[in-house]
C-alpha positions as a Markdown table, in Angstrom:
| # | Residue | x | y | z |
|---|---|---|---|---|
| 1 | Met | 113.0 | 104.3 | 122.1 |
| 2 | Arg | 111.4 | 101.4 | 122.3 |
| 3 | Pro | 107.1 | 101.3 | 121.5 |
| 4 | Ser | 104.8 | 99.6 | 123.8 |
| 5 | Lys | 103.7 | 96.1 | 123.3 |
| 6 | Val | 100.3 | 95.4 | 122.5 |
| 7 | Lys | 98.9 | 93.0 | 124.3 |
| 8 | Ser | 95.3 | 91.1 | 123.9 |
| 9 | Asn | 93.3 | 90.5 | 126.9 |
| 10 | Pro | 94.9 | 86.7 | 128.2 |
| 11 | Lys | 91.6 | 86.5 | 130.1 |
| 12 | Leu | 89.3 | 86.4 | 127.0 |
| 13 | Thr | 92.3 | 84.6 | 124.5 |
| 14 | Thr | 91.9 | 81.6 | 127.2 |
| 15 | Leu | 88.4 | 82.0 | 126.7 |
| 16 | Val | 88.2 | 81.9 | 123.6 |
| 17 | Leu | 90.4 | 79.6 | 122.7 |
| 18 | Gly | 88.9 | 76.7 | 126.0 |
| 19 | Ala | 85.8 | 77.4 | 124.5 |
| 20 | Leu | 86.4 | 76.1 | 120.8 |
| 21 | Thr | 88.6 | 73.2 | 122.3 |
| 22 | Ala | 85.4 | 71.6 | 124.3 |
| 23 | Leu | 83.7 | 72.6 | 120.8 |
| 24 | Val | 85.3 | 70.2 | 118.8 |
| 25 | Val | 85.7 | 67.5 | 121.8 |
| 26 | Val | 81.3 | 68.0 | 122.2 |
| 27 | Ser | 81.3 | 67.5 | 118.2 |
| 28 | Ile | 84.1 | 64.8 | 118.3 |
| 29 | Ile | 82.0 | 62.8 | 120.6 |
| 30 | Leu | 78.1 | 63.3 | 119.5 |
| 31 | Phe | 79.0 | 63.2 | 115.7 |
| 32 | Pro | 82.1 | 60.9 | 115.2 |
| 33 | Asp | 81.4 | 59.6 | 112.1 |
| 34 | Lys | 80.7 | 63.3 | 110.8 |
| 35 | Ala | 83.8 | 64.8 | 112.7 |
| 36 | Phe | 86.0 | 61.7 | 111.1 |
| 37 | Gln | 84.8 | 62.9 | 107.4 |
| 38 | Ser | 85.7 | 65.8 | 107.9 |
| 39 | Ser | 89.0 | 66.1 | 109.9 |
| 40 | Leu | 90.1 | 63.8 | 106.7 |
| 41 | Glu | 88.9 | 66.3 | 104.3 |
| 42 | Gly | 90.6 | 69.1 | 105.7 |
| 43 | Leu | 93.9 | 67.1 | 106.0 |
| 44 | Thr | 93.3 | 66.1 | 102.0 |
| 45 | Ile | 93.4 | 69.6 | 101.3 |
| 46 | Trp | 96.5 | 70.3 | 103.1 |
| 47 | Trp | 98.4 | 67.2 | 101.6 |
| 48 | Lys | 97.4 | 67.9 | 98.5 |
| 49 | Leu | 97.3 | 71.8 | 98.2 |
| 50 | Val | 99.0 | 73.2 | 101.1 |
| 51 | Phe | 102.5 | 71.0 | 102.0 |
| 52 | Pro | 103.5 | 70.7 | 98.3 |
| 53 | Ala | 103.0 | 74.4 | 98.3 |
| 54 | Leu | 104.5 | 76.2 | 100.9 |
| 55 | Met | 107.2 | 73.4 | 101.9 |
| 56 | Pro | 110.5 | 74.1 | 99.1 |
| 57 | Phe | 109.6 | 77.6 | 99.8 |
| 58 | Leu | 109.6 | 77.8 | 103.3 |
| 59 | Ile | 113.0 | 75.9 | 102.9 |
| 60 | Leu | 114.5 | 78.1 | 101.0 |
| 61 | Thr | 113.7 | 81.0 | 103.1 |
| 62 | Glu | 114.8 | 79.4 | 105.7 |
| 63 | Leu | 118.3 | 78.6 | 104.0 |
| 64 | Leu | 118.5 | 82.4 | 101.8 |
| 65 | Ile | 117.9 | 84.0 | 105.6 |
| 66 | Gly | 121.0 | 82.0 | 106.8 |
| 67 | Phe | 123.6 | 82.9 | 104.4 |
| 68 | Gly | 121.9 | 86.6 | 103.9 |
| 69 | Val | 120.2 | 86.4 | 99.8 |
| 70 | Ile | 117.2 | 87.9 | 101.5 |
| 71 | Gln | 118.9 | 90.6 | 103.1 |
| 72 | Gly | 121.0 | 91.9 | 100.4 |
| 73 | Thr | 117.8 | 91.6 | 98.2 |
| 74 | Gly | 115.9 | 93.8 | 100.5 |
| 75 | Val | 118.6 | 96.4 | 99.3 |
| 76 | Leu | 117.8 | 95.9 | 96.1 |
| 77 | Leu | 114.3 | 95.9 | 96.4 |
| 78 | Asp | 113.9 | 99.2 | 99.2 |
| 79 | Pro | 113.5 | 101.8 | 96.2 |
| 80 | Leu | 110.1 | 100.0 | 95.4 |
| 81 | Met | 108.9 | 99.0 | 98.2 |
| 82 | Arg | 109.1 | 102.5 | 100.5 |
| 83 | Arg | 107.8 | 103.6 | 96.9 |
| 84 | Leu | 104.9 | 101.8 | 97.4 |
| 85 | Phe | 103.8 | 101.0 | 100.2 |
| 86 | Arg | 106.5 | 102.6 | 102.7 |
| 87 | Leu | 108.0 | 99.8 | 104.2 |
| 88 | Pro | 111.8 | 98.6 | 104.1 |
| 89 | Gly | 112.7 | 95.9 | 100.9 |
| 90 | Ile | 113.3 | 93.1 | 102.7 |
| 91 | Ser | 109.8 | 92.8 | 103.1 |
| 92 | Gly | 109.4 | 92.3 | 98.8 |
| 93 | Trp | 110.2 | 88.6 | 99.4 |
| 94 | Ala | 107.3 | 88.1 | 102.0 |
| 95 | Leu | 105.3 | 89.8 | 99.4 |
| 96 | Ala | 106.4 | 88.1 | 96.5 |
| 97 | Ser | 105.7 | 85.0 | 98.1 |
| 98 | Gly | 102.8 | 86.5 | 98.8 |
| 99 | Leu | 101.6 | 86.7 | 95.4 |
| 100 | Ile | 102.9 | 83.9 | 94.1 |
| 101 | Val | 102.2 | 81.3 | 96.7 |
| 102 | Gly | 99.0 | 82.6 | 98.7 |
| 103 | Phe | 98.7 | 82.7 | 102.3 |
| 104 | Pro | 100.0 | 81.8 | 105.3 |
| 105 | Ser | 103.4 | 82.1 | 103.4 |
| 106 | Gly | 104.0 | 86.5 | 103.7 |
| 107 | Ala | 102.6 | 85.7 | 107.3 |
| 108 | Lys | 105.3 | 82.7 | 108.2 |
| 109 | Ile | 108.1 | 84.8 | 106.3 |
| 110 | Thr | 107.3 | 88.2 | 107.7 |
| 111 | Ala | 107.5 | 86.7 | 111.3 |
| 112 | Thr | 111.0 | 85.2 | 110.7 |
| 113 | Leu | 111.8 | 88.4 | 109.8 |
| 114 | His | 110.9 | 90.3 | 113.0 |
| 115 | Glu | 111.7 | 87.3 | 115.2 |
| 116 | Lys | 115.6 | 88.3 | 113.6 |
| 117 | Lys | 114.4 | 91.9 | 114.0 |
| 118 | Leu | 115.1 | 93.0 | 110.7 |
| 119 | Ile | 111.7 | 94.4 | 110.2 |
| 120 | Thr | 109.8 | 96.6 | 113.1 |
| 121 | Arg | 106.7 | 95.4 | 114.5 |
| 122 | Ser | 104.5 | 98.3 | 112.6 |
| 123 | Asp | 106.5 | 97.0 | 109.4 |
| 124 | Thr | 105.4 | 92.6 | 110.8 |
| 125 | Glu | 102.0 | 94.2 | 111.4 |
| 126 | Arg | 101.7 | 95.8 | 107.8 |
| 127 | Val | 103.4 | 93.6 | 105.9 |
| 128 | Thr | 101.6 | 90.3 | 107.2 |
| 129 | Ser | 97.7 | 91.7 | 105.9 |
| 130 | Leu | 99.8 | 93.1 | 102.3 |
| 131 | Ser | 101.6 | 89.1 | 102.0 |
| 132 | His | 98.1 | 87.6 | 102.9 |
| 133 | Leu | 96.7 | 86.6 | 99.5 |
| 134 | Cys | 95.6 | 83.8 | 97.5 |
| 135 | Ser | 97.9 | 82.4 | 95.0 |
| 136 | Pro | 97.3 | 82.8 | 91.5 |
| 137 | Leu | 97.4 | 79.0 | 91.0 |
| 138 | Phe | 94.5 | 78.6 | 93.4 |
| 139 | Met | 92.1 | 81.1 | 91.8 |
| 140 | Val | 92.7 | 80.5 | 88.3 |
| 141 | Met | 93.4 | 76.7 | 88.2 |
| 142 | Val | 91.5 | 75.4 | 91.5 |
| 143 | Val | 88.2 | 77.5 | 91.8 |
| 144 | Gly | 88.4 | 78.8 | 88.2 |
| 145 | Val | 88.7 | 75.8 | 86.0 |
| 146 | Gly | 88.2 | 73.0 | 88.7 |
| 147 | Phe | 84.8 | 74.8 | 90.3 |
| 148 | Leu | 83.4 | 76.7 | 88.3 |
| 149 | His | 84.9 | 75.5 | 84.8 |
| 150 | Ser | 86.0 | 78.5 | 83.4 |
| 151 | Ala | 89.2 | 80.1 | 83.6 |
| 152 | Lys | 88.4 | 83.8 | 82.6 |
| 153 | Leu | 86.2 | 83.3 | 85.7 |
| 154 | Gly | 89.5 | 82.3 | 88.0 |
| 155 | Ile | 91.3 | 85.2 | 85.9 |
| 156 | Leu | 88.4 | 87.7 | 86.5 |
| 157 | Leu | 89.1 | 86.6 | 90.7 |
| 158 | Ala | 92.7 | 87.2 | 90.5 |
| 159 | Ile | 92.5 | 90.5 | 89.3 |
| 160 | Val | 90.2 | 92.4 | 91.0 |
| 161 | His | 92.2 | 90.1 | 94.3 |
| 162 | Tyr | 95.3 | 92.0 | 93.0 |
| 163 | Ile | 94.0 | 95.0 | 92.2 |
| 164 | Thr | 92.2 | 95.0 | 95.6 |
| 165 | Ala | 94.5 | 94.3 | 97.4 |
| 166 | Ala | 97.4 | 96.9 | 96.2 |
| 167 | Ile | 94.2 | 99.6 | 97.3 |
| 168 | Thr | 94.4 | 97.7 | 100.7 |
| 169 | Gly | 98.4 | 98.1 | 101.1 |
| 170 | Ile | 98.5 | 101.7 | 100.3 |
| 171 | Leu | 95.2 | 102.8 | 102.1 |
| 172 | Met | 96.2 | 100.6 | 105.7 |
| 173 | Arg | 99.8 | 102.6 | 105.2 |
| 174 | Met | 98.5 | 105.8 | 106.7 |
| 175 | Phe | 98.9 | 104.1 | 109.8 |
| 176 | Gln | 102.4 | 104.3 | 109.6 |
| 177 | Ser | 104.8 | 107.0 | 110.3 |
| 178 | Pro | 107.2 | 107.4 | 107.7 |
| 179 | Val | 109.9 | 106.9 | 110.5 |
| 180 | Gln | 110.1 | 104.7 | 113.2 |
| 181 | Ser | 112.3 | 102.8 | 115.7 |
| 182 | Ser | 111.6 | 99.4 | 117.1 |
| 183 | Glu | 112.8 | 97.0 | 120.0 |
| 184 | Asp | 116.7 | 96.1 | 120.3 |
| 185 | Gly | 118.1 | 99.7 | 119.0 |
| 186 | Leu | 116.8 | 98.6 | 115.3 |
| 187 | Thr | 116.2 | 101.5 | 113.4 |
| 188 | Ile | 114.1 | 102.0 | 109.8 |
| 189 | Gln | 116.1 | 105.2 | 108.3 |
| 190 | Thr | 114.4 | 107.7 | 106.0 |
| 191 | Glu | 117.0 | 107.5 | 103.3 |
| 192 | Leu | 117.1 | 104.2 | 100.7 |
| 193 | Val | 120.5 | 103.3 | 101.0 |
| 194 | Pro | 124.2 | 105.0 | 101.7 |
| 195 | Pro | 125.9 | 106.5 | 98.7 |
| 196 | Gly | 127.5 | 104.3 | 95.6 |
| 197 | Pro | 126.3 | 101.3 | 93.7 |
| 198 | Ile | 123.9 | 100.3 | 95.0 |
| 199 | Trp | 125.0 | 96.3 | 94.3 |
| 200 | Lys | 128.0 | 96.7 | 96.6 |
| 201 | His | 125.8 | 97.9 | 99.3 |
| 202 | Ala | 123.4 | 94.7 | 98.8 |
| 203 | Ile | 126.7 | 92.3 | 98.6 |
| 204 | Cys | 127.7 | 94.4 | 101.7 |
| 205 | Thr | 124.7 | 93.2 | 103.4 |
| 206 | Met | 124.6 | 90.2 | 102.4 |
| 207 | Arg | 128.2 | 89.0 | 103.9 |
| 208 | Gln | 126.9 | 90.4 | 107.3 |
| 209 | Ala | 124.1 | 89.1 | 107.8 |
| 210 | Tyr | 125.7 | 85.5 | 106.8 |
| 211 | Leu | 128.5 | 86.2 | 109.5 |
| 212 | His | 126.5 | 86.8 | 112.2 |
| 213 | Asp | 124.1 | 83.9 | 110.9 |
| 214 | Gly | 127.7 | 81.6 | 112.0 |
| 215 | Arg | 126.2 | 78.3 | 110.7 |
| 216 | Ala | 127.2 | 75.7 | 109.0 |
| 217 | Phe | 125.3 | 75.0 | 106.0 |
| 218 | Gly | 124.6 | 71.5 | 107.7 |
| 219 | Lys | 123.5 | 72.9 | 110.4 |
| 220 | Leu | 121.8 | 75.7 | 109.0 |
| 221 | Leu | 119.8 | 73.1 | 106.5 |
| 222 | Gly | 118.9 | 70.6 | 109.2 |
| 223 | Asp | 116.8 | 73.6 | 111.0 |
| 224 | Ser | 115.3 | 74.8 | 108.0 |
| 225 | Val | 114.0 | 71.6 | 107.8 |
| 226 | Leu | 112.8 | 71.4 | 110.6 |
| 227 | Thr | 110.8 | 74.5 | 110.9 |
| 228 | Ser | 109.3 | 74.4 | 107.7 |
| 229 | Val | 107.7 | 71.1 | 108.1 |
| 230 | Gln | 106.5 | 72.3 | 112.0 |
| 231 | Thr | 105.1 | 75.3 | 110.5 |
| 232 | Leu | 102.9 | 72.8 | 108.4 |
| 233 | Met | 102.1 | 70.5 | 110.8 |
| 234 | Leu | 100.9 | 73.9 | 112.3 |
| 235 | Ile | 99.0 | 74.6 | 109.5 |
| 236 | Gly | 97.6 | 71.3 | 108.8 |
| 237 | Gly | 96.1 | 71.0 | 112.3 |
| 238 | Tyr | 94.2 | 74.1 | 111.8 |
| 239 | Met | 92.8 | 73.4 | 108.9 |
| 240 | Met | 91.7 | 69.8 | 110.4 |
| 241 | Ile | 89.6 | 71.7 | 113.0 |
| 242 | Phe | 88.4 | 74.4 | 111.9 |
| 243 | Ser | 87.1 | 71.3 | 109.2 |
| 244 | Val | 85.0 | 69.8 | 111.9 |
| 245 | Leu | 83.6 | 73.2 | 113.5 |
| 246 | Ile | 82.1 | 73.5 | 110.1 |
| 247 | Asn | 80.6 | 70.0 | 109.7 |
| 248 | Val | 79.3 | 70.6 | 113.4 |
| 249 | Leu | 77.9 | 73.8 | 113.1 |
| 250 | Thr | 76.1 | 73.5 | 109.4 |
| 251 | Ile | 74.4 | 70.5 | 111.0 |
| 252 | Thr | 72.9 | 71.8 | 114.3 |
| 253 | His | 70.8 | 75.0 | 114.6 |
| 254 | Leu | 73.1 | 77.4 | 113.6 |
| 255 | Thr | 72.3 | 77.3 | 109.7 |
| 256 | Asp | 69.0 | 78.6 | 111.8 |
| 257 | Ala | 69.7 | 81.1 | 113.2 |
| 258 | Leu | 71.8 | 82.4 | 110.5 |
| 259 | Arg | 69.5 | 82.5 | 108.3 |
| 260 | Pro | 67.9 | 86.0 | 109.2 |
| 261 | Leu | 71.1 | 87.8 | 108.6 |
| 262 | Thr | 72.4 | 86.0 | 106.0 |
| 263 | Ala | 68.7 | 86.8 | 103.7 |
| 264 | Ala | 68.8 | 90.6 | 105.2 |
| 265 | Leu | 72.7 | 90.9 | 103.5 |
| 266 | Leu | 71.9 | 89.9 | 100.3 |
| 267 | Gly | 68.7 | 92.0 | 100.5 |
| 268 | Phe | 70.4 | 95.0 | 98.4 |
| 269 | Met | 71.2 | 92.4 | 95.7 |
| 270 | Asn | 67.6 | 91.1 | 95.3 |
| 271 | Ile | 68.9 | 87.4 | 96.5 |
| 272 | His | 66.2 | 85.1 | 98.6 |
| 273 | Thr | 68.3 | 81.8 | 98.5 |
| 274 | Asp | 69.1 | 80.2 | 101.8 |
| 275 | Thr | 72.7 | 80.8 | 101.8 |
| 276 | Ala | 73.2 | 79.6 | 105.7 |
| 277 | Pro | 74.9 | 76.7 | 104.8 |
| 278 | Leu | 77.7 | 79.0 | 102.7 |
| 279 | Trp | 78.4 | 81.6 | 104.8 |
| 280 | Ile | 79.8 | 79.6 | 107.2 |
| 281 | Lys | 82.1 | 77.8 | 105.0 |
| 282 | Gly | 83.0 | 80.7 | 103.5 |
| 283 | Phe | 83.9 | 82.4 | 107.0 |
| 284 | Met | 85.3 | 79.4 | 108.4 |
| 285 | Glu | 87.9 | 78.2 | 105.9 |
| 286 | Ile | 88.1 | 79.1 | 101.9 |
| 287 | His | 89.2 | 76.2 | 100.1 |
| 288 | Leu | 86.0 | 74.5 | 101.5 |
| 289 | Gly | 84.2 | 78.0 | 101.4 |
| 290 | Ala | 85.5 | 78.6 | 97.3 |
| 291 | Tyr | 83.9 | 75.2 | 96.6 |
| 292 | Ala | 80.5 | 76.2 | 98.0 |
| 293 | Trp | 79.8 | 79.1 | 96.6 |
| 294 | Ser | 81.1 | 77.9 | 93.5 |
| 295 | Gln | 78.6 | 75.6 | 93.1 |
| 296 | Ala | 75.4 | 77.5 | 94.5 |
| 297 | Gln | 73.1 | 77.0 | 91.7 |
| 298 | Asp | 70.0 | 79.4 | 92.6 |
| 299 | Leu | 72.6 | 82.3 | 92.2 |
| 300 | Ala | 72.8 | 84.8 | 89.4 |
| 301 | Leu | 76.8 | 84.6 | 88.0 |
| 302 | Leu | 77.3 | 88.0 | 89.5 |
| 303 | Pro | 76.6 | 88.0 | 93.2 |
| 304 | Gln | 78.4 | 84.6 | 93.1 |
| 305 | Met | 81.7 | 86.1 | 92.2 |
| 306 | Ala | 81.2 | 89.3 | 93.8 |
| 307 | Leu | 80.4 | 86.9 | 97.4 |
| 308 | Leu | 83.2 | 84.6 | 96.4 |
| 309 | Ser | 85.3 | 87.2 | 95.8 |
| 310 | Ala | 84.6 | 88.8 | 98.8 |
| 311 | Phe | 85.6 | 85.9 | 100.9 |
| 312 | Leu | 88.7 | 85.1 | 99.4 |
| 313 | Gly | 89.7 | 88.9 | 100.1 |
| 314 | Trp | 88.7 | 88.0 | 103.8 |
| 315 | Gly | 90.7 | 84.7 | 104.1 |
| 316 | Gly | 88.5 | 82.2 | 106.9 |
| 317 | Leu | 89.1 | 82.3 | 110.3 |
| 318 | Ser | 91.0 | 79.4 | 109.8 |
| 319 | Ala | 94.1 | 81.6 | 108.3 |
| 320 | His | 93.2 | 84.0 | 110.7 |
| 321 | Ala | 94.3 | 81.4 | 113.4 |
| 322 | Gln | 97.1 | 80.5 | 111.5 |
| 323 | Val | 98.4 | 84.0 | 111.0 |
| 324 | Ala | 97.7 | 84.0 | 115.3 |
| 325 | Gly | 100.0 | 81.4 | 115.5 |
| 326 | Phe | 102.8 | 82.9 | 113.6 |
| 327 | Gln | 102.6 | 86.1 | 115.8 |
| 328 | Gln | 102.5 | 84.2 | 118.8 |
| 329 | His | 106.4 | 85.1 | 119.6 |
| 330 | Thr | 106.2 | 88.6 | 118.0 |
| 331 | Asp | 104.1 | 91.6 | 119.2 |
| 332 | Ala | 102.3 | 92.4 | 116.4 |
| 333 | Arg | 98.9 | 93.1 | 116.7 |
| 334 | Tyr | 95.4 | 91.2 | 115.1 |
| 335 | Ser | 93.5 | 93.5 | 115.5 |
| 336 | Phe | 95.6 | 94.8 | 112.6 |
| 337 | Phe | 95.4 | 92.2 | 110.3 |
| 338 | Phe | 91.9 | 91.8 | 111.2 |
| 339 | Gln | 90.8 | 95.3 | 110.1 |
| 340 | Ser | 92.9 | 94.7 | 107.0 |
| 341 | Arg | 90.7 | 91.9 | 106.0 |
| 342 | Leu | 87.3 | 93.7 | 106.5 |
| 343 | Leu | 88.6 | 96.1 | 103.9 |
| 344 | His | 90.3 | 93.5 | 101.4 |
| 345 | Ala | 86.4 | 91.9 | 101.5 |
| 346 | Val | 84.4 | 95.1 | 101.0 |
| 347 | Leu | 86.5 | 96.7 | 98.5 |
| 348 | Ala | 87.0 | 92.9 | 96.0 |
| 349 | Leu | 83.0 | 92.4 | 96.9 |
| 350 | Val | 82.4 | 95.9 | 95.2 |
| 351 | Phe | 85.6 | 96.7 | 92.8 |
| 352 | Thr | 83.7 | 92.9 | 91.2 |
| 353 | Ile | 80.3 | 94.3 | 90.5 |
| 354 | Leu | 82.4 | 97.6 | 89.4 |
| 355 | Leu | 84.7 | 96.1 | 87.1 |
| 356 | Trp | 82.7 | 92.9 | 86.0 |
| 357 | Lys | 81.9 | 94.1 | 82.0 |
| 358 | Pro | 84.7 | 96.1 | 81.7 |
| 359 | Leu | 86.3 | 92.7 | 82.7 |
| 360 | Gln | 84.1 | 90.6 | 80.4 |
| 361 | Phe | 85.0 | 92.8 | 77.6 |
| 362 | Leu | 88.5 | 92.2 | 77.7 |
| 363 | Leu | 88.3 | 88.3 | 78.8 |
| 364 | Lys | 85.8 | 87.8 | 76.2 |
| 365 | Asp | 88.1 | 86.4 | 73.4 |
| 366 | Thr | 90.3 | 84.4 | 75.4 |
| 367 | Glu | 90.0 | 80.7 | 76.5 |
| 368 | Pro | 91.0 | 78.1 | 78.5 |
| 369 | Ser | 95.3 | 76.6 | 77.2 |
| 370 | Phe | 95.1 | 74.1 | 80.5 |
| 371 | Leu | 91.9 | 72.9 | 81.2 |
| 372 | Trp | 93.2 | 69.7 | 82.2 |
| 373 | Leu | 89.8 | 69.0 | 84.0 |
| 374 | Asp | 86.7 | 68.8 | 82.0 |
| 375 | Ala | 82.8 | 69.4 | 83.5 |
| 376 | His | 82.6 | 66.8 | 86.0 |
| 377 | Pro | 79.1 | 65.3 | 85.6 |
| 378 | His | 78.7 | 64.8 | 89.5 |
| 379 | Thr | 79.3 | 68.0 | 90.6 |
| 380 | Glu | 79.0 | 67.1 | 94.3 |
| 381 | Ala | 82.2 | 64.5 | 93.7 |
| 382 | Leu | 84.3 | 67.7 | 92.0 |
| 383 | Leu | 86.1 | 68.3 | 95.3 |
| 384 | Pro | 87.3 | 64.8 | 95.6 |
| 385 | Ala | 88.2 | 63.9 | 92.0 |
| 386 | Leu | 90.3 | 67.7 | 91.9 |
| 387 | Leu | 92.2 | 66.5 | 95.1 |
| 388 | Asn | 93.2 | 63.0 | 93.7 |
| 389 | Ser | 94.8 | 64.9 | 90.6 |
| 390 | Gly | 97.9 | 63.8 | 90.8 |
| 391 | Ser | 98.9 | 66.7 | 89.1 |
| 392 | Leu | 98.4 | 68.9 | 91.9 |
| 393 | Trp | 101.4 | 67.7 | 93.6 |
| 394 | Gly | 103.6 | 69.4 | 90.9 |
| 395 | Ile | 101.7 | 72.9 | 92.9 |
| 396 | Gly | 105.5 | 73.3 | 94.1 |
| 397 | Thr | 107.5 | 73.1 | 90.8 |
| 398 | Met | 104.6 | 74.9 | 89.1 |
| 399 | Thr | 104.8 | 78.0 | 91.4 |
| 400 | Leu | 108.7 | 78.0 | 91.0 |
| 401 | Val | 109.0 | 79.5 | 87.9 |
| 402 | Pro | 106.3 | 82.7 | 88.3 |
| 403 | Phe | 108.0 | 83.5 | 91.3 |
| 404 | Ala | 111.3 | 83.9 | 89.7 |
| 405 | Leu | 109.7 | 86.1 | 87.3 |
| 406 | Cys | 107.6 | 87.8 | 90.2 |
| 407 | Leu | 111.0 | 88.8 | 92.1 |
| 408 | Leu | 113.0 | 89.8 | 88.7 |
| 409 | Val | 110.0 | 92.3 | 87.8 |
| 410 | Met | 110.0 | 93.7 | 91.4 |
| 411 | Leu | 113.9 | 93.6 | 90.9 |
| 412 | Thr | 113.4 | 95.7 | 87.8 |
| 413 | Val | 111.1 | 98.0 | 88.6 |
| 414 | Ser | 112.8 | 99.0 | 92.1 |
| 415 | Ala | 116.0 | 100.0 | 89.9 |
| 416 | Leu | 114.3 | 101.7 | 87.7 |
| 417 | Leu | 113.1 | 103.9 | 90.0 |
| 418 | Arg | 116.5 | 104.0 | 91.9 |
| 419 | Thr | 117.8 | 105.4 | 88.7 |
| 420 | Ser | 115.2 | 108.3 | 88.6 |
| 421 | Asp | 115.8 | 108.8 | 91.6 |
| 422 | Lys | 119.5 | 109.9 | 91.1 |
| 423 | Lys | 118.6 | 111.3 | 88.1 |
| 424 | Ala | 116.2 | 113.7 | 89.9 |
| 425 | Leu | 119.2 | 114.7 | 92.2 |
């Protein structure tokens, strides 16, 4: 039975996109200097942070899907993913990418899996929400060491971020039934794998996927590079557009209109600082928002970290637009992703407050071992100095080893669960 496709209102979508486009055009005309500077800022973040981190993984993923390696790995990860999140094992690759590389790699890989009819619509929605994570490199090295001058605070943000992400994924799984049918005859079974050695089934699945793809290595490599570059150009365009919107909104009267609302939201924390510009940046783009919130001098450390953690869980409208762009060729619902981001943001805010003292106690004896950027004498020049650092070009290689280790740990845990299930029988 084919599931009904849930589509958004095309008139509303056209109206929103048209209004955003008109706003960008008007802002460029009215504030050409500001628009140029802000677009250059977004381009710099994309080129220095996003491009080197995502490019190798996007190409590698396309190649491994064509060779059937990801399909075979999915068989090995099936016990772990189904036990924890009620998801097929092949989604474990997207989850590992989101854990180490960060967003929007998980959304892109998940959309690719759905387009190749390897996962269902409901699985696509849940995997996209589960794998939409900030990379540990960004939270610890960029936000912690670079922005806050403290590796301990970056580690604290990362711990809270991943704990609340796992809780969000477990809570969101209640919206999925154990057995689901998807379009074009694809069926997700409740049985993990057929009887027999699981590695033989993985090799068989990998071979069948490779034969079904049928592309030669040269063709597959060319398609992988082309698709990855197109994806990165899409991401870069979104980041530049939202960077322009952020700077335009902060210099207009919208900031004045948001001041009463932000004051009411922060009233329960006894905070009376003007944070309206920070809310705009955090709500729109997470890189610029994280930098803005980390430099808020008038906020106490705990509310500053709690709000920063919440915005890291939210991810920014720029990332939301990227996810919606990847889901354009699928029938996945953006509303599910939106709800998961709200839940993650709320949980991150609450857990940062609850775990503040315990984590401070656990991290009190740790010292930063990679403080490559000392406290910058000019705070306003910190972000350009960080982005101009040549060491950030090693992001791509620095994430390959942690990604392999994360995948190895997931495979080991999955094998242990498979063994325990066989003993229980």
